[in-house]
GUSEMI-90342 format. One record per residue (C-alpha): x, y, z; residue in three letters. Coordinates in steps of 0.5 Angstrom, whole numbers, padded with zeros to 4 digits. Each point is the difference from the previous one (the first is absolute). Last residue first. Example, Ala and Ser with C-alpha at 12.3 -4.5 7.8 and 13.67 -1.06 7.14 Angstrom:
<rs>
       X       Y       Z   residuo
    0027   -0002    0014       Ser
   -0002   -0007    0002       Ala
</rs>
This chain:
<rs>
       X       Y       Z   residuo
   -0011    0071    0025       Unk
    0000    0001    0007       Unk
    0003   -0005    0004       Unk
    0005    0005    0004       Unk
    0006    0002   -0002       Unk
    0005   -0001    0007       Unk
    0002    0008    0001       Unk
    0006    0003   -0001       Unk
    0001    0007    0002       Unk
   -0001    0005   -0004       Unk
    0006    0002   -0006       Unk
    0003    0006    0000       Unk
    0005    0000   -0007       Unk
    0007    0000   -0001       Unk
    0001   -0008    0001       Unk
    0001   -0001   -0007       Unk
   -0002   -0007    0001       Unk
   -0007    0003    0003       Unk
   -0001    0005   -0006       Unk
    0003   -0006   -0004       Unk
   -0006   -0005    0003       Unk
   -0005    0005   -0001       Unk
    0000    0000   -0008       Unk
    0006   -0002   -0003       Unk
   -0002    0006   -0005       Unk
   -0003    0005    0002       Unk
   -0005    0002   -0005       Unk
   -0001    0009   -0001       Unk
   -0007    0002    0000       Unk
   -0001    0007   -0004       Unk
   -0005   -0002   -0006       Unk
   -0007   -0002    0003       Unk
   -0003    0000   -0007       Unk
   -0004   -0006    0001       Unk
    0005   -0004   -0004       Unk
    0005    0002    0005       Unk
   -0004   -0002    0005       Unk
    0000   -0007   -0003       Unk
    0007    0000   -0001       Unk
    0002    0002    0007       Unk
   -0005   -0005    0003       Unk
    0004   -0005   -0004       Unk
    0007    0003    0001       Unk
   -0001   -0001    0007       Unk
   -0002   -0006    0000       Unk
    0006   -0004   -0003       Unk
    0005    0005    0004       Unk
    0002   -0005    0006       Unk
   -0005    0002    0006       Unk
   -0003    0005   -0003       Unk
    0001    0008   -0001       Unk
   -0002    0005   -0003       Unk
    0003    0008    0000       Unk
   -0005    0006    0000       Unk
    0000    0006   -0003       Unk
   -0005    0005    0001       Unk
   -0005    0003   -0006       Unk
   -0004   -0007   -0001       Unk
   -0002    0000    0008       Unk
    0000   -0007    0001       Unk
   -0005   -0003    0005       Unk
   -0005   -0002   -0004       Unk
    0004   -0004   -0004       Unk
    0000   -0005    0006       Unk
   -0007   -0002    0000       Unk
    0000   -0001   -0008       Unk
    0006   -0004    0001       Unk
   -0002   -0004    0006       Unk
    0004   -0007   -0001       Unk
    0006    0006   -0001       Unk
   -0001    0002    0006       Unk
    0002    0007    0002       Unk
    0003    0001    0007       Unk
    0004    0006    0001       Unk
    0007    0001    0002       Unk
    0001    0005    0007       Unk
    0005   -0006    0003       Unk
    0002   -0005   -0005       Unk
   -0005   -0006    0001       Unk
    0000   -0007    0004       Unk
   -0005   -0004    0002       Unk
   -0006    0005   -0001       Unk
    0003    0000   -0007       Unk
    0000   -0007   -0002       Unk
   -0008   -0001    0002       Unk
   -0001    0005   -0003       Unk
    0002   -0002   -0006       Unk
    0006    0004   -0004       Unk
   -0001    0005   -0004       Unk
    0004    0006    0005       Unk
    0000    0006   -0002       Unk
    0005    0005    0001       Unk
   -0001    0008    0000       Unk
    0005    0003    0000       Unk
    0001    0005    0008       Unk
    0007    0000    0001       Unk
    0003    0003   -0006       Unk
    0007    0000   -0002       Unk
    0001   -0006    0005       Unk
   -0006   -0003   -0003       Unk
    0002    0000   -0007       Unk
    0008   -0003    0002       Unk
   -0004   -0006    0004       Unk
   -0005   -0001   -0007       Unk
    0007    0000   -0004       Unk
    0003   -0006    0005       Unk
   -0006   -0003    0000       Unk
    0000    0000   -0008       Unk
   -0004    0004   -0005       Unk
   -0005   -0002   -0005       Unk
   -0002    0006   -0005       Unk
   -0006   -0003   -0005       Unk
    0000    0000   -0007       Unk
   -0004    0001   -0006       Unk
    0001   -0002   -0008       Unk
   -0002    0004   -0006       Unk
    0000   -0004   -0006       Unk
    0005    0001   -0005       Unk
    0000   -0008   -0002       Unk
    0007   -0001    0002       Unk
   -0004    0002    0007       Unk
   -0006   -0006   -0001       Unk
    0005   -0005   -0003       Unk
    0005    0001    0006       Unk
   -0007    0000    0005       Unk
   -0001   -0008   -0002       Unk
    0001   -0002   -0007       Unk
   -0006   -0002   -0001       Unk
   -0005    0004    0005       Unk
   -0005   -0006    0001       Unk
   -0007   -0002   -0001       Unk
   -0008    0001    0002       Unk
    0001   -0003    0007       Unk
   -0008   -0003    0002       Unk
    0001   -0005    0004       Unk
    0002    0003    0007       Unk
   -0004   -0005    0004       Unk
    0006   -0001    0005       Unk
    0004   -0005   -0004       Unk
   -0002    0003   -0006       Unk
    0005    0005    0002       Unk
    0005   -0005    0001       Unk
   -0001   -0003   -0007       Unk
    0001    0007   -0003       Unk
    0006    0001    0004       Unk
    0004   -0006   -0002       Unk
   -0002    0000   -0007       Unk
    0003    0008   -0001       Unk
    0006   -0003    0004       Unk
    0006    0000   -0006       Unk
    0001    0008    0000       Unk
   -0002    0002    0006       Unk
   -0007    0002    0001       Unk
   -0004    0006   -0003       Unk
   -0007   -0003    0001       Unk
   -0007    0005   -0003       Unk
   -0006   -0003    0004       Unk
   -0007    0001   -0001       Unk
   -0005    0000    0007       Unk
   -0004   -0006    0000       Unk
    0003   -0002    0007       Unk
   -0002    0007    0003       Unk
    0003    0002    0006       Unk
    0007    0001   -0002       Unk
    0005    0002    0006       Unk
   -0002   -0006    0004       Unk
    0000   -0006   -0004       Unk
    0006    0003   -0004       Unk
    0004    0000    0007       Unk
   -0001   -0007    0001       Unk
    0001   -0003   -0006       Unk
    0007    0003   -0001       Unk
    0002   -0002    0007       Unk
    0007    0003   -0002       Unk
    0004   -0002   -0007       Unk
   -0006    0002   -0005       Unk
    0001    0007    0003       Unk
   -0006    0004    0001       Unk
    0000    0007   -0004       Unk
   -0004    0004   -0003       Unk
    0000    0004   -0005       Unk
   -0003    0006   -0002       Unk
    0007    0003   -0005       Unk
    0003   -0006   -0003       Unk
    0006   -0002    0004       Unk
    0008    0002    0003       Unk
    0005    0001    0004       Unk
   -0006   -0001    0006       Unk
   -0002   -0008   -0004       Unk
    0007   -0003    0001       Unk
    0000    0002    0007       Unk
   -0007   -0002    0003       Unk
    0002   -0008   -0006       Unk
   -0004    0000   -0005       Unk
   -0008   -0002   -0001       Unk
   -0002    0007   -0003       Unk
   -0008   -0001   -0001       Unk
   -0003    0006   -0004       Unk
   -0008   -0001    0001       Unk
   -0004    0000   -0006       Unk
   -0005    0006   -0001       Unk
   -0001   -0004   -0006       Unk
    0002    0005   -0007       Unk
    0006    0004    0004       Unk
    0003   -0006    0003       Unk
   -0001   -0004   -0007       Unk
    0003    0006   -0004       Unk
    0006    0000    0004       Unk
    0002   -0007    0000       Unk
   -0001    0000   -0007       Unk
    0005    0006   -0001       Unk
    0005   -0003    0005       Unk
   -0002   -0007   -0005       Unk
   -0004   -0005    0004       Unk
    0001   -0008    0002       Unk
   -0005   -0004    0000       Unk
    0000   -0005    0006       Unk
   -0006    0003    0004       Unk
   -0006   -0003   -0004       Unk
    0002   -0006   -0002       Unk
    0002    0000    0008       Unk
   -0006    0001    0002       Unk
   -0003   -0006   -0006       Unk
    0005   -0005    0003       Unk
   -0002    0002    0007       Unk
   -0007   -0003   -0002       Unk
   -0005    0005    0002       Unk
   -0003    0000    0007       Unk
   -0005   -0003    0004       Unk
   -0006    0000    0005       Unk
    0003   -0002    0007       Unk
    0007    0002   -0001       Unk
   -0001    0007   -0004       Unk
   -0005    0002    0006       Unk
    0005   -0003    0006       Unk
    0005    0005   -0005       Unk
   -0005    0006    0000       Unk
    0000    0000    0007       Unk
    0006    0001    0001       Unk
    0003    0006   -0005       Unk
   -0001    0004    0006       Unk
    0005   -0003    0005       Unk
   -0002   -0002    0007       Unk
   -0003    0006    0005       Unk
    0005    0000    0005       Unk
   -0001   -0007    0005       Unk
    0004    0002    0007       Unk
   -0005   -0003    0005       Unk
   -0004   -0005   -0004       Unk
    0004   -0007    0001       Unk
    0001    0002    0008       Unk
   -0007    0002    0002       Unk
   -0003   -0006   -0005       Unk
    0005   -0004    0005       Unk
   -0001    0003    0007       Unk
   -0008   -0001   -0002       Unk
    0001   -0007   -0001       Unk
    0004   -0001    0006       Unk
    0007   -0002    0000       Unk
    0005   -0006   -0001       Unk
    0004    0001   -0005       Unk
    0000   -0001   -0007       Unk
   -0001    0006   -0002       Unk
    0006    0003    0004       Unk
    0004   -0005   -0005       Unk
    0007   -0002    0003       Unk
   -0002   -0007    0005       Unk
   -0006   -0002   -0005       Unk
    0003    0002   -0007       Unk
    0007   -0004    0003       Unk
   -0005   -0007    0001       Unk
   -0003    0002   -0008       Unk
    0007    0000   -0003       Unk
    0002    0005   -0003       Unk
    0000    0003   -0008       Unk
    0002    0007   -0003       Unk
    0004    0003    0004       Unk
    0000    0007    0000       Unk
   -0005    0000    0006       Unk
   -0008    0005   -0001       Unk
   -0001    0005    0005       Unk
   -0006    0002   -0003       Unk
   -0003   -0004   -0005       Unk
   -0003    0000   -0006       Unk
    0004    0007   -0002       Unk
    0006   -0005   -0003       Unk
    0006    0002    0002       Unk
    0003   -0006    0004       Unk
   -0004   -0007   -0002       Unk
   -0006   -0001   -0005       Unk
   -0003   -0007   -0001       Unk
    0001   -0003    0005       Unk
    0004   -0007    0001       Unk
    0000   -0004    0007       Unk
    0004   -0006    0000       Unk
   -0004   -0005    0006       Unk
    0005   -0003    0005       Unk
   -0005    0003    0006       Unk
   -0005   -0004   -0003       Unk
   -0008    0004   -0001       Unk
   -0004    0001    0006       Unk
    0002    0008   -0001       Unk
   -0002    0001   -0007       Unk
   -0008   -0003    0000       Unk
   -0004    0002    0006       Unk
    0005    0005    0003       Unk
    0003    0004   -0007       Unk
   -0008    0000   -0003       Unk
   -0002    0003    0007       Unk
    0004    0006    0000       Unk
   -0001    0001   -0007       Unk
   -0007    0000    0001       Unk
    0000    0005    0005       Unk
    0005    0004   -0003       Unk
   -0005   -0001   -0007       Unk
   -0005    0003    0004       Unk
    0003    0006    0004       Unk
    0002    0002   -0008       Unk
   -0006    0000   -0001       Unk
   -0005   -0003   -0005       Unk
   -0006    0003   -0003       Unk
    0002    0003   -0006       Unk
    0004   -0006   -0003       Unk
    0006    0002   -0005       Unk
    0004    0006    0004       Unk
   -0002   -0004    0006       Unk
    0004   -0005   -0003       Unk
    0006    0004    0002       Unk
   -0001    0001    0007       Unk
    0003   -0007    0004       Unk
    0007    0001    0000       Unk
    0003   -0007   -0003       Unk
    0004   -0003    0006       Unk
    0008    0001    0003       Unk
    0006   -0003    0001       Unk
    0001   -0004   -0005       Unk
   -0007    0001   -0003       Unk
   -0006   -0004    0001       Unk
   -0008    0001   -0004       Unk
    0004    0004   -0006       Unk
    0001   -0006   -0004       Unk
    0001   -0006    0006       Unk
    0003   -0005   -0004       Unk
    0002   -0005    0005       Unk
    0005   -0006    0000       Unk
    0002   -0007    0001       Unk
   -0007   -0003    0003       Unk
    0002   -0008   -0001       Unk
   -0003   -0004   -0005       Unk
    0007   -0003   -0003       Unk
   -0001    0003   -0006       Unk
    0000    0007    0005       Unk
   -0006    0003    0002       Unk
   -0001    0007   -0002       Unk
   -0005    0005    0005       Unk
   -0003    0006   -0005       Unk
   -0002    0005    0003       Unk
   -0007    0004   -0001       Unk
   -0003    0008   -0001       Unk
   -0006   -0001   -0002       Unk
   -0003    0007    0005       Unk
    0007    0004   -0001       Unk
    0005    0001    0005       Unk
   -0004   -0005    0005       Unk
   -0003   -0006   -0003       Unk
    0004   -0007    0001       Unk
   -0003   -0005   -0004       Unk
    0005   -0006    0000       Unk
    0001   -0003   -0008       Unk
    0004   -0006    0001       Unk
    0005   -0002   -0005       Unk
    0003   -0007   -0002       Unk
    0006   -0004   -0002       Unk
    0000   -0006   -0004       Unk
    0000    0004   -0007       Unk
   -0004    0007    0003       Unk
   -0006   -0002    0002       Unk
   -0006    0004    0003       Unk
   -0003    0000    0007       Unk
   -0006    0004    0003       Unk
    0000    0002    0007       Unk
   -0004    0007   -0001       Unk
   -0003   -0001   -0006       Unk
    0003    0001   -0007       Unk
   -0003    0006   -0005       Unk
    0002   -0003   -0007       Unk
    0001    0006   -0006       Unk
   -0003    0002   -0005       Unk
    0001    0008   -0002       Unk
   -0003    0006    0001       Unk
   -0001   -0003    0008       Unk
   -0006    0002    0003       Unk
    0002    0001    0008       Unk
   -0003   -0006    0005       Unk
    0007   -0002    0002       Unk
    0002   -0007    0003       Unk
    0008   -0002   -0002       Unk
    0002    0003   -0006       Unk
    0002   -0005   -0006       Unk
    0002    0001   -0007       Unk
   -0001   -0005   -0005       Unk
    0007   -0002   -0004       Unk
   -0002    0000   -0008       Unk
    0007    0002   -0001       Unk
    0001    0007   -0003       Unk
   -0007    0002    0002       Unk
    0001   -0002    0007       Unk
    0007    0003    0000       Unk
   -0004    0007   -0003       Unk
   -0005    0000    0005       Unk
    0004   -0002    0006       Unk
    0006    0006   -0001       Unk
   -0002    0004    0006       Unk
   -0001    0007    0000       Unk
    0004    0003    0005       Unk
   -0002    0004    0007       Unk
   -0007   -0002    0000       Unk
    0000   -0007    0000       Unk
   -0006   -0004    0000       Unk
    0001   -0007    0004       Unk
    0005   -0005    0001       Unk
    0000   -0002   -0006       Unk
    0002   -0008   -0003       Unk
    0001   -0001   -0008       Unk
    0000   -0007   -0001       Unk
    0002   -0006   -0003       Unk
    0006    0003   -0004       Unk
    0003   -0005   -0004       Unk
    0007   -0002    0002       Unk
    0006   -0003   -0006       Unk
    0005    0005    0004       Unk
    0002    0004   -0004       Unk
   -0008    0001   -0001       Unk
   -0001    0002    0005       Unk
    0005    0005    0001       Unk
   -0003    0003   -0007       Unk
   -0007    0000    0002       Unk
    0002    0004    0008       Unk
    0005    0005   -0005       Unk
   -0006    0002   -0005       Unk
   -0004    0002    0005       Unk
    0000    0007    0001       Unk
   -0004    0003    0004       Unk
    0003   -0003    0006       Unk
   -0003   -0007    0002       Unk
   -0004   -0001    0007       Unk
    0001   -0006    0002       Unk
    0003   -0006   -0006       Unk
   -0002   -0007    0000       Unk
    0005   -0006   -0004       Unk
   -0001   -0007   -0002       Unk
    0005   -0004   -0003       Unk
    0001   -0004    0007       Unk
    0000    0005    0004       Unk
    0001    0007   -0001       Unk
   -0002    0008    0004       Unk
    0001    0006   -0003       Unk
   -0001    0006    0005       Unk
    0000    0008   -0001       Unk
    0003    0005    0005       Unk
   -0002    0007    0001       Unk
    0005    0005    0002       Unk
   -0003    0003   -0006       Unk
    0007    0004   -0002       Unk
    0003   -0006    0003       Unk
   -0003   -0006   -0005       Unk
    0000   -0007    0004       Unk
   -0001   -0006   -0003       Unk
    0000   -0005    0005       Unk
    0001   -0007   -0003       Unk
   -0003   -0007    0004       Unk
    0003   -0006   -0004       Unk
   -0004   -0008    0001       Unk
</rs>
């Protein structure tokens, strides 16, 4: 029997490939399904089932495409939700054979009402692993406030109560040597305090995970909902795509992976109202970009920030990317439901410049240079765009917090006529912030490269006393 975790860092998401005696199953596949198909073909195995732990909010699953391309049925746990595709709605306790192994459905409502875990019995008939989706993470459990965005009569308190019961009635009685394989790790917005580890024994989680300790239901509910901040706006839209269905990834790539000359790119921008998304590294972007571009670097938490910054999944997008990475960008947009990329700038920014088109720039300075400017003017405005929890933990004295997460509210704090020095933790988020506001007419923002890390390491700024970070998202 083979178990393989296929972990995608930018989504902090784990999909799983399970194989026994020539038959395979995939749990929570990503949107691009060809790698699973090729893996099974290389091993002379047939994909027999596509299991979904729940209707995901933070990414668009590949269940529909994988089923269409392999003939493998999609399996969900108990749900009354009407889906836009054929699926097996399993009963609690129902078993599915994969070669000489079997998977048992454990209905574990809490994160969502349909959430289920899949208990894997090995070829000897012994329980070996449990795929817990967003029910149980390493060090945490799934947030209980997402389903209420889709189902009106659910509240986070009701769901948290279900989570308490599911953990104690379905998960905790299982053997300590069981390996826990969750759907997410640190960096995902589906929990508050996840570990960087992506698997563990259930026994160790019983010892270390706060949610599995001996506390009352009331204590558990309070603990679980404390510190929850509003989820990214695209989450409910992704849920509906996962329920109702979506365009094939092949159609999305055909539409988006389309090279455009600079003149064609400019015409498309003017005629469609498409957003220009520049996915190059922040400091490369700062030196020269197509005017009104938004920078979200492909090598950072790309999907998360695209989802947070672009509210409409049907927004048409024109891409500027490093040469050779255009298809990667289109694919990673599709992972979170942004299916309407309509082309990319062929030859990149170099081709744009050579054609005589206008370019824009953002001033970016070092922490050392910031210290010089503060020495010249003690009243300079420093804007910290990290999350509020990061800011409260430690920040430059007299800096103002304007979280990127809530950019529309944060921009209200900015006077267009004043100069601001903008930093985040390491330089990624500050350029996202600066590029968006520059496209909105804020021309007096200066980026601080290296972010708070370089500022603190320079030892030239007064920094507040360190406070242990809270469990705020």
